[in-house]
Jmol script that loads the backbone (N, CA, C; Angstrom):
load data "model"
ATOM      1  N   MET A   1       1.253  -1.220  -0.087  1.00  0.00           N
ATOM      2  CA  MET A   1       0.504   0.072  -0.173  1.00  0.00           C
ATOM      3  C   MET A   1       0.789   1.359  -0.146  1.00  0.00           C
ATOM      4  N   ASP A   2       0.322   2.503  -0.763  1.00  0.00           N
ATOM      5  CA  ASP A   2       1.189   3.351  -0.263  1.00  0.00           C
ATOM      6  C   ASP A   2       0.611   4.263   0.482  1.00  0.00           C
ATOM      7  N   PHE A   3       1.535   5.550   0.949  1.00  0.00           N
ATOM      8  CA  PHE A   3       1.366   6.704   1.954  1.00  0.00           C
ATOM      9  C   PHE A   3      -0.012   7.109   2.049  1.00  0.00           C
ATOM     10  N   LYS A   4      -0.480   7.227   0.714  1.00  0.00           N
ATOM     11  CA  LYS A   4      -2.421   7.776   1.274  1.00  0.00           C
ATOM     12  C   LYS A   4      -3.128   6.834   1.871  1.00  0.00           C
ATOM     13  N   SER A   5      -2.673   5.165   2.882  1.00  0.00           N
ATOM     14  CA  SER A   5      -3.799   4.541   3.168  1.00  0.00           C
ATOM     15  C   SER A   5      -3.420   4.598   4.437  1.00  0.00           C
ATOM     16  N   ALA A   6      -5.382   4.112   4.614  1.00  0.00           N
ATOM     17  CA  ALA A   6      -5.540   3.578   6.401  1.00  0.00           C
ATOM     18  C   ALA A   6      -5.340   2.398   6.716  1.00  0.00           C
ATOM     19  N   PHE A   7      -6.312   2.253   8.496  1.00  0.00           N
ATOM     20  CA  PHE A   7      -6.692   0.854   8.545  1.00  0.00           C
ATOM     21  C   PHE A   7      -8.240   1.508   8.901  1.00  0.00           C
ATOM     22  N   TYR A   8      -8.501   0.691   8.741  1.00  0.00           N
ATOM     23  CA  TYR A   8     -10.592   0.272   8.806  1.00  0.00           C
ATOM     24  C   TYR A   8     -11.292  -0.838   9.355  1.00  0.00           C
ATOM     25  N   GLU A   9     -12.308  -0.543   9.707  1.00  0.00           N
ATOM     26  CA  GLU A   9     -13.396  -1.651  10.477  1.00  0.00           C
ATOM     27  C   GLU A   9     -14.286  -1.405   9.555  1.00  0.00           C
ATOM     28  N   THR A  10     -14.985  -2.292   8.384  1.00  0.00           N
ATOM     29  CA  THR A  10     -16.053  -1.883   7.751  1.00  0.00           C
ATOM     30  C   THR A  10     -16.878  -3.705   8.299  1.00  0.00           C
ATOM     31  N   LEU A  11     -18.150  -2.763   8.942  1.00  0.00           N
ATOM     32  CA  LEU A  11     -19.314  -3.577   9.374  1.00  0.00           C
ATOM     33  C   LEU A  11     -20.431  -3.124   8.844  1.00  0.00           C
ATOM     34  N   ILE A  12     -20.764  -4.751   8.148  1.00  0.00           N
ATOM     35  CA  ILE A  12     -22.117  -5.029   7.707  1.00  0.00           C
ATOM     36  C   ILE A  12     -22.727  -5.331   8.078  1.00  0.00           C
ATOM     37  N   VAL A  13     -24.811  -5.427   8.431  1.00  0.00           N
ATOM     38  CA  VAL A  13     -25.210  -5.854   8.452  1.00  0.00           C
ATOM     39  C   VAL A  13     -26.251  -6.667   7.039  1.00  0.00           C
ATOM     40  N   ILE A  14     -26.271  -7.942   6.960  1.00  0.00           N
ATOM     41  CA  ILE A  14     -27.405  -8.430   6.313  1.00  0.00           C
ATOM     42  C   ILE A  14     -28.642  -8.807   6.423  1.00  0.00           C
ATOM     43  N   SER A  15     -29.649  -8.789   5.888  1.00  0.00           N
ATOM     44  CA  SER A  15     -30.924  -9.251   6.114  1.00  0.00           C
ATOM     45  C   SER A  15     -30.900 -10.032   6.225  1.00  0.00           C
ATOM     46  N   PRO A  16     -31.616 -10.378   7.365  1.00  0.00           N
ATOM     47  CA  PRO A  16     -31.779 -11.827   8.094  1.00  0.00           C
ATOM     48  C   PRO A  16     -32.683 -13.354   6.714  1.00  0.00           C
ATOM     49  N   THR A  17     -33.635 -12.962   6.201  1.00  0.00           N
ATOM     50  CA  THR A  17     -34.241 -13.458   4.978  1.00  0.00           C
ATOM     51  C   THR A  17     -33.403 -13.691   3.804  1.00  0.00           C
ATOM     52  N   VAL A  18     -32.417 -13.112   3.735  1.00  0.00           N
ATOM     53  CA  VAL A  18     -31.392 -13.431   2.427  1.00  0.00           C
ATOM     54  C   VAL A  18     -31.334 -15.273   1.987  1.00  0.00           C
ATOM     55  N   SER A  19     -31.141 -15.935   1.625  1.00  0.00           N
ATOM     56  CA  SER A  19     -30.613 -16.810   1.060  1.00  0.00           C
ATOM     57  C   SER A  19     -29.458 -17.514   1.190  1.00  0.00           C
ATOM     58  N   VAL A  20     -29.372 -18.428   1.647  1.00  0.00           N
ATOM     59  CA  VAL A  20     -26.950 -18.497   1.674  1.00  0.00           C
ATOM     60  C   VAL A  20     -26.569 -18.258   0.578  1.00  0.00           C
ATOM     61  N   GLU A  21     -27.019 -18.850  -0.626  1.00  0.00           N
ATOM     62  CA  GLU A  21     -26.295 -18.450  -1.401  1.00  0.00           C
ATOM     63  C   GLU A  21     -26.606 -16.844  -1.979  1.00  0.00           C
ATOM     64  N   GLU A  22     -27.396 -16.257  -1.586  1.00  0.00           N
ATOM     65  CA  GLU A  22     -27.480 -14.802  -1.903  1.00  0.00           C
ATOM     66  C   GLU A  22     -26.127 -14.260  -1.063  1.00  0.00           C
ATOM     67  N   LYS A  23     -26.048 -14.807   0.344  1.00  0.00           N
ATOM     68  CA  LYS A  23     -25.463 -14.425   1.202  1.00  0.00           C
ATOM     69  C   LYS A  23     -24.060 -13.767   0.934  1.00  0.00           C
ATOM     70  N   HIS A  24     -23.730 -15.180   0.584  1.00  0.00           N
ATOM     71  CA  HIS A  24     -22.425 -15.388  -0.232  1.00  0.00           C
ATOM     72  C   HIS A  24     -22.218 -14.358  -1.251  1.00  0.00           C
ATOM     73  N   LYS A  25     -23.024 -14.718  -2.049  1.00  0.00           N
ATOM     74  CA  LYS A  25     -22.924 -13.480  -3.154  1.00  0.00           C
ATOM     75  C   LYS A  25     -22.607 -11.789  -2.733  1.00  0.00           C
ATOM     76  N   ILE A  26     -23.100 -11.573  -1.710  1.00  0.00           N
ATOM     77  CA  ILE A  26     -23.276 -10.681  -0.682  1.00  0.00           C
ATOM     78  C   ILE A  26     -21.846 -10.450  -0.323  1.00  0.00           C
ATOM     79  N   LEU A  27     -21.723 -11.125  -0.256  1.00  0.00           N
ATOM     80  CA  LEU A  27     -20.148 -10.851   0.608  1.00  0.00           C
ATOM     81  C   LEU A  27     -18.884 -10.979  -0.288  1.00  0.00           C
ATOM     82  N   TYR A  28     -19.208 -11.372  -1.287  1.00  0.00           N
ATOM     83  CA  TYR A  28     -17.566 -11.900  -2.208  1.00  0.00           C
ATOM     84  C   TYR A  28     -17.803 -10.019  -2.850  1.00  0.00           C
ATOM     85  N   ASN A  29     -19.355 -10.244  -3.157  1.00  0.00           N
ATOM     86  CA  ASN A  29     -18.856  -7.618  -3.953  1.00  0.00           C
ATOM     87  C   ASN A  29     -18.274  -7.662  -2.787  1.00  0.00           C
ATOM     88  N   VAL A  30     -19.178  -7.080  -1.205  1.00  0.00           N
ATOM     89  CA  VAL A  30     -18.350  -6.587  -0.461  1.00  0.00           C
ATOM     90  C   VAL A  30     -16.649  -6.959  -0.465  1.00  0.00           C
ATOM     91  N   GLU A  31     -16.469  -8.415  -0.037  1.00  0.00           N
ATOM     92  CA  GLU A  31     -14.588  -8.583  -0.177  1.00  0.00           C
ATOM     93  C   GLU A  31     -13.975  -7.666  -1.607  1.00  0.00           C
ATOM     94  N   THR A  32     -14.822  -7.721  -2.693  1.00  0.00           N
ATOM     95  CA  THR A  32     -14.119  -7.315  -4.091  1.00  0.00           C
ATOM     96  C   THR A  32     -14.079  -6.203  -4.154  1.00  0.00           C
ATOM     97  N   CYS A  33     -15.011  -5.712  -3.960  1.00  0.00           N
ATOM     98  CA  CYS A  33     -14.857  -3.931  -3.639  1.00  0.00           C
ATOM     99  C   CYS A  33     -14.015  -3.893  -2.311  1.00  0.00           C
ATOM    100  N   LEU A  34     -13.600  -4.003  -1.009  1.00  0.00           N
ATOM    101  CA  LEU A  34     -12.300  -3.643  -0.726  1.00  0.00           C
ATOM    102  C   LEU A  34     -11.119  -4.003  -1.257  1.00  0.00           C
ATOM    103  N   LYS A  35     -10.981  -5.267  -1.729  1.00  0.00           N
ATOM    104  CA  LYS A  35      -9.528  -5.733  -2.254  1.00  0.00           C
ATOM    105  C   LYS A  35      -9.161  -4.751  -3.345  1.00  0.00           C
ATOM    106  N   ARG A  36     -10.514  -4.308  -4.740  1.00  0.00           N
ATOM    107  CA  ARG A  36      -9.899  -2.858  -5.344  1.00  0.00           C
ATOM    108  C   ARG A  36      -9.331  -2.096  -4.815  1.00  0.00           C
ATOM    109  N   GLU A  37     -10.058  -1.515  -3.294  1.00  0.00           N
ATOM    110  CA  GLU A  37      -9.492  -0.324  -2.681  1.00  0.00           C
ATOM    111  C   GLU A  37      -8.604  -0.575  -1.856  1.00  0.00           C
ATOM    112  N   GLY A  38      -7.656  -1.580  -1.528  1.00  0.00           N
ATOM    113  CA  GLY A  38      -7.101  -1.619  -0.764  1.00  0.00           C
ATOM    114  C   GLY A  38      -6.369  -3.261  -0.318  1.00  0.00           C
ATOM    115  N   GLU A  39      -6.517  -3.502   0.581  1.00  0.00           N
ATOM    116  CA  GLU A  39      -6.360  -5.374   1.473  1.00  0.00           C
ATOM    117  C   GLU A  39      -7.243  -5.540   2.313  1.00  0.00           C
ATOM    118  N   ILE A  40      -7.679  -7.194   2.291  1.00  0.00           N
ATOM    119  CA  ILE A  40      -8.080  -7.110   3.556  1.00  0.00           C
ATOM    120  C   ILE A  40      -7.352  -7.809   4.899  1.00  0.00           C
ATOM    121  N   LEU A  41      -7.577  -7.879   5.839  1.00  0.00           N
ATOM    122  CA  LEU A  41      -6.661  -8.159   6.468  1.00  0.00           C
ATOM    123  C   LEU A  41      -7.231  -9.417   7.598  1.00  0.00           C
ATOM    124  N   TYR A  42      -8.529  -9.217   7.974  1.00  0.00           N
ATOM    125  CA  TYR A  42      -9.038  -9.584   8.867  1.00  0.00           C
ATOM    126  C   TYR A  42     -10.980 -10.096   8.995  1.00  0.00           C
ATOM    127  N   ILE A  43     -11.320 -11.534   8.658  1.00  0.00           N
ATOM    128  CA  ILE A  43     -13.115 -11.102   8.448  1.00  0.00           C
ATOM    129  C   ILE A  43     -13.078 -12.083   9.382  1.00  0.00           C
ATOM    130  N   ILE A  44     -14.513 -11.303   9.706  1.00  0.00           N
ATOM    131  CA  ILE A  44     -15.079 -12.381  11.328  1.00  0.00           C
ATOM    132  C   ILE A  44     -16.657 -11.781  11.271  1.00  0.00           C
ATOM    133  N   ASN A  45     -17.025 -13.295  10.915  1.00  0.00           N
ATOM    134  CA  ASN A  45     -18.838 -13.339  10.766  1.00  0.00           C
ATOM    135  C   ASN A  45     -19.020 -13.486  11.998  1.00  0.00           C
ATOM    136  N   TRP A  46     -19.849 -12.744  12.477  1.00  0.00           N
ATOM    137  CA  TRP A  46     -20.340 -12.412  13.882  1.00  0.00           C
ATOM    138  C   TRP A  46     -21.519 -13.018  14.134  1.00  0.00           C
ATOM    139  N   GLY A  47     -22.256 -13.513  13.093  1.00  0.00           N
ATOM    140  CA  GLY A  47     -23.365 -14.223  13.686  1.00  0.00           C
ATOM    141  C   GLY A  47     -24.554 -13.398  13.264  1.00  0.00           C
ATOM    142  N   THR A  48     -25.597 -14.141  13.313  1.00  0.00           N
ATOM    143  CA  THR A  48     -27.112 -13.582  13.548  1.00  0.00           C
ATOM    144  C   THR A  48     -26.915 -12.450  14.807  1.00  0.00           C
ATOM    145  N   LYS A  49     -27.472 -11.176  15.592  1.00  0.00           N
ATOM    146  CA  LYS A  49     -27.726 -10.772  16.192  1.00  0.00           C
ATOM    147  C   LYS A  49     -29.251 -10.351  16.644  1.00  0.00           C
ATOM    148  N   LYS A  50     -29.572  -9.967  17.370  1.00  0.00           N
ATOM    149  CA  LYS A  50     -30.790  -9.082  17.537  1.00  0.00           C
ATOM    150  C   LYS A  50     -30.665  -8.233  17.649  1.00  0.00           C
ATOM    151  N   LEU A  51     -31.425  -6.741  16.459  1.00  0.00           N
ATOM    152  CA  LEU A  51     -30.843  -5.958  16.374  1.00  0.00           C
ATOM    153  C   LEU A  51     -31.614  -5.048  18.226  1.00  0.00           C
ATOM    154  N   GLU A  52     -31.213  -3.768  18.014  1.00  0.00           N
ATOM    155  CA  GLU A  52     -31.389  -3.121  19.125  1.00  0.00           C
ATOM    156  C   GLU A  52     -32.676  -2.165  18.881  1.00  0.00           C
ATOM    157  N   TYR A  53     -33.302  -1.961  17.356  1.00  0.00           N
ATOM    158  CA  TYR A  53     -34.680  -1.423  16.910  1.00  0.00           C
ATOM    159  C   TYR A  53     -34.813  -2.343  16.010  1.00  0.00           C
ATOM    160  N   PHE A  54     -35.543  -2.394  15.225  1.00  0.00           N
ATOM    161  CA  PHE A  54     -36.505  -2.649  14.145  1.00  0.00           C
ATOM    162  C   PHE A  54     -35.933  -1.980  12.828  1.00  0.00           C
ATOM    163  N   ILE A  55     -35.037  -2.298  11.780  1.00  0.00           N
ATOM    164  CA  ILE A  55     -34.784  -1.961  10.936  1.00  0.00           C
ATOM    165  C   ILE A  55     -35.446  -2.589   9.303  1.00  0.00           C
ATOM    166  N   ASN A  56     -35.652  -1.817   8.296  1.00  0.00           N
ATOM    167  CA  ASN A  56     -36.684  -2.481   7.684  1.00  0.00           C
ATOM    168  C   ASN A  56     -37.590  -3.496   7.977  1.00  0.00           C
ATOM    169  N   HIS A  57     -38.711  -3.262   8.886  1.00  0.00           N
ATOM    170  CA  HIS A  57     -38.794  -3.949   9.166  1.00  0.00           C
ATOM    171  C   HIS A  57     -38.591  -5.770   9.962  1.00  0.00           C
ATOM    172  N   LYS A  58     -36.905  -5.700  10.287  1.00  0.00           N
ATOM    173  CA  LYS A  58     -36.331  -6.894  10.762  1.00  0.00           C
ATOM    174  C   LYS A  58     -35.845  -6.148  12.540  1.00  0.00           C
ATOM    175  N   LYS A  59     -35.981  -8.106  12.885  1.00  0.00           N
ATOM    176  CA  LYS A  59     -35.710  -7.710  14.057  1.00  0.00           C
ATOM    177  C   LYS A  59     -34.313  -8.318  14.445  1.00  0.00           C
ATOM    178  N   TYR A  60     -33.565  -9.270  13.559  1.00  0.00           N
ATOM    179  CA  TYR A  60     -31.896  -9.580  13.398  1.00  0.00           C
ATOM    180  C   TYR A  60     -31.599  -9.627  12.195  1.00  0.00           C
ATOM    181  N   GLY A  61     -30.755  -9.327  12.499  1.00  0.00           N
ATOM    182  CA  GLY A  61     -29.360  -9.187  11.236  1.00  0.00           C
ATOM    183  C   GLY A  61     -27.934 -10.130  11.661  1.00  0.00           C
ATOM    184  N   ILE A  62     -27.098 -10.115  10.223  1.00  0.00           N
ATOM    185  CA  ILE A  62     -26.226 -11.208   9.920  1.00  0.00           C
ATOM    186  C   ILE A  62     -25.450  -9.806  10.166  1.00  0.00           C
ATOM    187  N   PHE A  63     -24.531 -10.235  10.786  1.00  0.00           N
ATOM    188  CA  PHE A  63     -23.254  -9.282  11.120  1.00  0.00           C
ATOM    189  C   PHE A  63     -21.779  -9.727  10.702  1.00  0.00           C
ATOM    190  N   TYR A  64     -21.103  -9.280   9.978  1.00  0.00           N
ATOM    191  CA  TYR A  64     -19.343  -9.161   9.340  1.00  0.00           C
ATOM    192  C   TYR A  64     -18.443  -7.794   9.968  1.00  0.00           C
ATOM    193  N   ILE A  65     -17.366  -8.048  10.117  1.00  0.00           N
ATOM    194  CA  ILE A  65     -16.385  -7.209  10.160  1.00  0.00           C
ATOM    195  C   ILE A  65     -15.354  -7.492   8.996  1.00  0.00           C
ATOM    196  N   PHE A  66     -14.867  -6.276   8.728  1.00  0.00           N
ATOM    197  CA  PHE A  66     -13.753  -6.857   7.812  1.00  0.00           C
ATOM    198  C   PHE A  66     -12.415  -5.907   8.151  1.00  0.00           C
ATOM    199  N   TYR A  67     -11.571  -5.930   8.520  1.00  0.00           N
ATOM    200  CA  TYR A  67     -10.433  -4.917   8.897  1.00  0.00           C
ATOM    201  C   TYR A  67      -9.284  -5.032   7.890  1.00  0.00           C
ATOM    202  N   CYS A  68      -9.312  -3.768   7.437  1.00  0.00           N
ATOM    203  CA  CYS A  68      -9.018  -3.812   5.811  1.00  0.00           C
ATOM    204  C   CYS A  68      -7.533  -2.531   5.982  1.00  0.00           C
ATOM    205  N   ASN A  69      -6.928  -2.295   5.004  1.00  0.00           N
ATOM    206  CA  ASN A  69      -5.853  -1.026   4.535  1.00  0.00           C
ATOM    207  C   ASN A  69      -6.656  -1.069   3.198  1.00  0.00           C
ATOM    208  N   LEU A  70      -7.218   0.364   3.428  1.00  0.00           N
ATOM    209  CA  LEU A  70      -7.755   0.903   2.818  1.00  0.00           C
ATOM    210  C   LEU A  70      -7.227   2.289   1.981  1.00  0.00           C
ATOM    211  N   LEU A  71      -7.031   2.706   1.107  1.00  0.00           N
ATOM    212  CA  LEU A  71      -6.505   3.847   0.275  1.00  0.00           C
ATOM    213  C   LEU A  71      -7.698   4.857   1.082  1.00  0.00           C
ATOM    214  N   LYS A  72      -7.008   6.524   1.570  1.00  0.00           N
ATOM    215  CA  LYS A  72      -8.099   7.146   1.737  1.00  0.00           C
ATOM    216  C   LYS A  72      -9.418   7.715   1.218  1.00  0.00           C
ATOM    217  N   ASN A  73      -8.999   8.235  -0.160  1.00  0.00           N
ATOM    218  CA  ASN A  73      -9.796   8.543  -1.032  1.00  0.00           C
ATOM    219  C   ASN A  73     -10.809   7.488  -1.335  1.00  0.00           C
ATOM    220  N   SER A  74     -10.929   6.471  -1.041  1.00  0.00           N
ATOM    221  CA  SER A  74     -11.484   5.420  -1.790  1.00  0.00           C
ATOM    222  C   SER A  74     -12.990   5.110  -0.684  1.00  0.00           C
ATOM    223  N   VAL A  75     -12.653   5.079   0.686  1.00  0.00           N
ATOM    224  CA  VAL A  75     -14.139   5.254   1.610  1.00  0.00           C
ATOM    225  C   VAL A  75     -15.252   5.564   1.131  1.00  0.00           C
ATOM    226  N   LYS A  76     -15.776   6.550   0.153  1.00  0.00           N
ATOM    227  CA  LYS A  76     -17.178   6.855  -0.131  1.00  0.00           C
ATOM    228  C   LYS A  76     -17.557   6.036  -1.043  1.00  0.00           C
ATOM    229  N   LYS A  77     -16.276   6.085  -2.131  1.00  0.00           N
ATOM    230  CA  LYS A  77     -16.437   4.945  -3.303  1.00  0.00           C
ATOM    231  C   LYS A  77     -17.394   3.698  -2.290  1.00  0.00           C
ATOM    232  N   ILE A  78     -16.391   3.014  -1.410  1.00  0.00           N
ATOM    233  CA  ILE A  78     -16.665   1.835  -0.833  1.00  0.00           C
ATOM    234  C   ILE A  78     -17.607   2.017  -0.281  1.00  0.00           C
ATOM    235  N   ALA A  79     -18.830   3.533   0.667  1.00  0.00           N
ATOM    236  CA  ALA A  79     -19.702   3.231   1.605  1.00  0.00           C
ATOM    237  C   ALA A  79     -20.755   3.554   0.176  1.00  0.00           C
ATOM    238  N   LYS A  80     -20.407   3.762  -1.206  1.00  0.00           N
ATOM    239  CA  LYS A  80     -21.835   4.211  -2.527  1.00  0.00           C
ATOM    240  C   LYS A  80     -21.674   3.053  -2.878  1.00  0.00           C
ATOM    241  N   GLN A  81     -21.248   1.978  -3.094  1.00  0.00           N
ATOM    242  CA  GLN A  81     -20.990   0.834  -3.767  1.00  0.00           C
ATOM    243  C   GLN A  81     -22.042  -0.136  -2.033  1.00  0.00           C
ATOM    244  N   ILE A  82     -21.729  -0.370  -1.127  1.00  0.00           N
ATOM    245  CA  ILE A  82     -22.330  -0.873  -0.431  1.00  0.00           C
ATOM    246  C   ILE A  82     -23.831  -0.819  -0.097  1.00  0.00           C
ATOM    247  N   THR A  83     -24.090   0.425  -0.032  1.00  0.00           N
ATOM    248  CA  THR A  83     -25.466   0.999  -0.318  1.00  0.00           C
ATOM    249  C   THR A  83     -26.234   0.780  -1.053  1.00  0.00           C
ATOM    250  N   GLN A  84     -25.500  -0.125  -2.489  1.00  0.00           N
ATOM    251  CA  GLN A  84     -26.308  -0.334  -3.675  1.00  0.00           C
ATOM    252  C   GLN A  84     -27.277  -1.453  -3.125  1.00  0.00           C
ATOM    253  N   ASN A  85     -26.520  -2.437  -2.945  1.00  0.00           N
ATOM    254  CA  ASN A  85     -27.541  -3.337  -2.092  1.00  0.00           C
ATOM    255  C   ASN A  85     -28.268  -3.627  -1.515  1.00  0.00           C
ATOM    256  N   GLU A  86     -30.002  -3.687  -1.858  1.00  0.00           N
ATOM    257  CA  GLU A  86     -31.016  -3.974  -0.374  1.00  0.00           C
ATOM    258  C   GLU A  86     -30.775  -4.588   0.153  1.00  0.00           C
ATOM    259  N   ASN A  87     -29.824  -5.602   0.213  1.00  0.00           N
ATOM    260  CA  ASN A  87     -29.898  -6.753   1.527  1.00  0.00           C
ATOM    261  C   ASN A  87     -28.933  -6.937   2.345  1.00  0.00           C
ATOM    262  N   ILE A  88     -27.990  -5.505   2.608  1.00  0.00           N
ATOM    263  CA  ILE A  88     -26.928  -4.505   3.464  1.00  0.00           C
ATOM    264  C   ILE A  88     -27.750  -4.073   3.875  1.00  0.00           C
ATOM    265  N   ILE A  89     -28.391  -3.843   5.287  1.00  0.00           N
ATOM    266  CA  ILE A  89     -29.400  -2.723   6.100  1.00  0.00           C
ATOM    267  C   ILE A  89     -28.626  -2.054   6.892  1.00  0.00           C
ATOM    268  N   ARG A  90     -27.523  -2.322   7.186  1.00  0.00           N
ATOM    269  CA  ARG A  90     -27.306  -0.982   7.549  1.00  0.00           C
ATOM    270  C   ARG A  90     -25.430  -1.625   7.950  1.00  0.00           C
ATOM    271  N   PHE A  91     -24.344  -0.391   7.099  1.00  0.00           N
ATOM    272  CA  PHE A  91     -22.915  -0.408   7.853  1.00  0.00           C
ATOM    273  C   PHE A  91     -22.061   0.557   8.062  1.00  0.00           C
ATOM    274  N   LEU A  92     -20.700   0.301   8.776  1.00  0.00           N
ATOM    275  CA  LEU A  92     -20.383   1.257   9.468  1.00  0.00           C
ATOM    276  C   LEU A  92     -18.623   0.756   8.879  1.00  0.00           C
ATOM    277  N   ILE A  93     -18.293   2.343   8.492  1.00  0.00           N
ATOM    278  CA  ILE A  93     -16.717   1.656   8.458  1.00  0.00           C
ATOM    279  C   ILE A  93     -15.801   3.031   8.848  1.00  0.00           C
ATOM    280  N   ILE A  94     -15.193   2.607   9.706  1.00  0.00           N
ATOM    281  CA  ILE A  94     -14.346   3.297  10.351  1.00  0.00           C
ATOM    282  C   ILE A  94     -12.371   3.077  10.414  1.00  0.00           C
ATOM    283  N   LYS A  95     -11.801   4.365  11.021  1.00  0.00           N
ATOM    284  CA  LYS A  95     -10.586   4.389  10.836  1.00  0.00           C
ATOM    285  C   LYS A  95     -10.162   3.599  12.143  1.00  0.00           C
ATOM    286  N   ILE A  96      -9.296   2.499  12.046  1.00  0.00           N
ATOM    287  CA  ILE A  96      -8.724   2.457  13.520  1.00  0.00           C
ATOM    288  C   ILE A  96      -7.395   2.664  13.782  1.00  0.00           C
ATOM    289  N   THR A  97      -7.394   3.147  14.900  1.00  0.00           N
ATOM    290  CA  THR A  97      -6.622   4.176  15.848  1.00  0.00           C
ATOM    291  C   THR A  97      -5.413   2.932  16.231  1.00  0.00           C
ATOM    292  N   LYS A  98      -4.300   3.792  16.535  1.00  0.00           N
ATOM    293  CA  LYS A  98      -3.313   2.627  17.295  1.00  0.00           C
ATOM    294  C   LYS A  98      -3.857   2.101  18.837  1.00  0.00           C
ATOM    295  N   ASN A  99      -4.338   2.695  19.415  1.00  0.00           N
ATOM    296  CA  ASN A  99      -4.991   2.268  20.424  1.00  0.00           C
ATOM    297  C   ASN A  99      -5.938   0.873  20.477  1.00  0.00           C
ATOM    298  N   TYR A 100      -6.883   1.389  19.464  1.00  0.00           N
ATOM    299  CA  TYR A 100      -7.702   0.601  18.966  1.00  0.00           C
ATOM    300  C   TYR A 100      -6.871  -1.150  18.244  1.00  0.00           C
ATOM    301  N   LYS A 101      -6.295  -0.473  17.705  1.00  0.00           N
ATOM    302  CA  LYS A 101      -5.287  -2.166  17.230  1.00  0.00           C
ATOM    303  C   LYS A 101      -4.966  -3.049  18.180  1.00  0.00           C
ATOM    304  N   TYR A 102      -4.391  -2.017  19.326  1.00  0.00           N
ATOM    305  CA  TYR A 102      -3.938  -2.689  20.565  1.00  0.00           C
ATOM    306  C   TYR A 102      -5.273  -3.760  21.384  1.00  0.00           C
ATOM    307  N   TYR A 103      -6.261  -3.240  21.287  1.00  0.00           N
ATOM    308  CA  TYR A 103      -7.524  -3.635  21.928  1.00  0.00           C
ATOM    309  C   TYR A 103      -7.832  -4.723  21.930  1.00  0.00           C
ATOM    310  N   LEU A 104      -7.785  -4.415  20.038  1.00  0.00           N
ATOM    311  CA  LEU A 104      -8.107  -5.793  19.200  1.00  0.00           C
ATOM    312  C   LEU A 104      -7.023  -6.861  19.277  1.00  0.00           C
ATOM    313  N   GLU A 105      -5.741  -6.880  19.428  1.00  0.00           N
ATOM    314  CA  GLU A 105      -4.707  -8.148  20.164  1.00  0.00           C
ATOM    315  C   GLU A 105      -4.825  -8.075  21.116  1.00  0.00           C
ATOM    316  N   GLU A 106      -5.631  -7.672  22.514  1.00  0.00           N
ATOM    317  CA  GLU A 106      -5.423  -8.173  23.724  1.00  0.00           C
ATOM    318  C   GLU A 106      -6.591  -8.655  23.907  1.00  0.00           C
ATOM    319  N   ARG A 107      -7.701  -8.171  23.711  1.00  0.00           N
ATOM    320  CA  ARG A 107      -9.061  -8.264  24.237  1.00  0.00           C
ATOM    321  C   ARG A 107      -9.792  -9.691  23.108  1.00  0.00           C
ATOM    322  N   PHE A 108      -9.406  -9.650  21.996  1.00  0.00           N
ATOM    323  CA  PHE A 108     -10.119 -10.618  20.832  1.00  0.00           C
ATOM    324  C   PHE A 108      -9.238 -11.685  20.171  1.00  0.00           C
ATOM    325  N   ASN A 109      -7.689 -11.421  20.358  1.00  0.00           N
ATOM    326  CA  ASN A 109      -6.287 -12.234  19.806  1.00  0.00           C
ATOM    327  C   ASN A 109      -6.880 -12.230  18.676  1.00  0.00           C
ATOM    328  N   ILE A 110      -7.147 -11.059  17.919  1.00  0.00           N
ATOM    329  CA  ILE A 110      -6.564 -10.683  16.581  1.00  0.00           C
ATOM    330  C   ILE A 110      -5.736  -9.861  16.271  1.00  0.00           C
ATOM    331  N   ILE A 111      -4.526 -10.062  15.434  1.00  0.00           N
ATOM    332  CA  ILE A 111      -3.612 -10.127  14.965  1.00  0.00           C
ATOM    333  C   ILE A 111      -3.752  -8.965  13.377  1.00  0.00           C
ATOM    334  N   LEU A 112      -3.141  -7.745  13.994  1.00  0.00           N
ATOM    335  CA  LEU A 112      -3.048  -7.302  12.935  1.00  0.00           C
ATOM    336  C   LEU A 112      -1.781  -6.519  12.709  1.00  0.00           C
ATOM    337  N   ASN A 113      -0.537  -7.365  12.040  1.00  0.00           N
ATOM    338  CA  ASN A 113       0.546  -6.648  12.514  1.00  0.00           C
ATOM    339  C   ASN A 113       0.988  -6.276  11.424  1.00  0.00           C
ATOM    340  N   LYS A 114       0.281  -6.004   9.930  1.00  0.00           N
ATOM    341  CA  LYS A 114       0.503  -4.757   9.694  1.00  0.00           C
ATOM    342  C   LYS A 114      -0.306  -3.471   9.374  1.00  0.00           C
ATOM    343  N   ILE A 115      -0.544  -3.295  10.923  1.00  0.00           N
ATOM    344  CA  ILE A 115      -1.413  -2.190  11.042  1.00  0.00           C
ATOM    345  C   ILE A 115      -0.005  -1.441  11.823  1.00  0.00           C
ATOM    346  N   ASN A 116       0.122  -0.387  11.554  1.00  0.00           N
ATOM    347  CA  ASN A 116       1.463   0.795  12.421  1.00  0.00           C
ATOM    348  C   ASN A 116       1.142   1.743  11.919  1.00  0.00           C
ATOM    349  N   ASN A 117      -0.235   2.582  12.985  1.00  0.00           N
ATOM    350  CA  ASN A 117      -0.295   3.544  12.691  1.00  0.00           C
ATOM    351  C   ASN A 117       0.063   4.880  14.227  1.00  0.00           C
ATOM    352  N   ASP A 118       0.930   5.121  13.599  1.00  0.00           N
ATOM    353  CA  ASP A 118       1.887   6.121  14.175  1.00  0.00           C
ATOM    354  C   ASP A 118       1.871   7.690  14.294  1.00  0.00           C
TER     355      ASP A 118
END
end "model"
wireframe off; spacefill off
backbone 0.3
color backbone group
């Protein structure tokens, strides 16, 4: 990655009513988009969780978290592509700080060796 990249956590919530095939297609499209704009370091399948409030008349969602090294100017492009899929009911992209990196390593044993935000 060049000097204009940074590390991000991307969370997507997929509608629980999608088929297994559709879920795989959604994940493939998100992964392809992220790889086009950088590299994926780690993926977590967080599973089906109850939502705090109804979203699009859904009480549950399927959660996935992607830890990525992305070009800084590509975050808006990624967000636009994610919002085009109606089966992704929510998403969030946040920049990972050095302190958060250490938290992930200590609390969840997620090693993101390539992250070096000094």
